[in-house]
PLY file of the C-alpha trace (Angstrom):
ply
format ascii 1.0
element vertex 40
property float x
property float y
property float z
element edge 39
property int vertex1
property int vertex2
end_header
94.19 48.22 140.53
98.31 47.67 140.75
98.97 44.55 143.02
101.94 43.09 144.34
102.75 39.32 144.25
105.82 38.37 145.46
108.33 40.88 144.90
106.51 41.78 141.15
104.16 44.60 140.50
101.15 43.19 137.81
98.58 45.75 136.10
95.31 45.86 135.04
97.13 45.60 132.07
98.33 42.78 132.77
102.30 44.09 132.82
104.20 42.82 135.18
107.49 43.97 136.55
109.53 44.07 139.34
109.22 46.17 142.37
112.78 47.74 141.26
112.36 48.37 137.68
108.54 49.14 138.66
110.00 52.06 140.65
113.10 52.75 138.78
110.37 53.78 136.03
108.47 55.99 138.11
111.22 58.15 139.11
112.10 58.73 135.87
108.63 59.76 134.74
108.84 62.24 138.15
112.16 63.29 136.38
110.86 64.12 132.90
107.68 65.81 133.71
110.19 68.25 136.41
112.12 68.76 133.56
108.80 69.60 131.00
107.98 71.98 134.33
111.14 73.69 133.70
111.43 76.77 131.24
114.41 75.36 128.79
0 1
1 2
2 3
3 4
4 5
5 6
6 7
7 8
8 9
9 10
10 11
11 12
12 13
13 14
14 15
15 16
16 17
17 18
18 19
19 20
20 21
21 22
22 23
23 24
24 25
25 26
26 27
27 28
28 29
29 30
30 31
31 32
32 33
33 34
34 35
35 36
36 37
37 38
38 39
């Protein structure tokens, strides 16, 4: 479960980061997945 505290994202694994960084990492993951799906 993910909690949002004062603009911070706190995951169950106790990893906390700012919402901006969380979204940026999330977008990077999506981009990586898209690239992997595309044929070389």
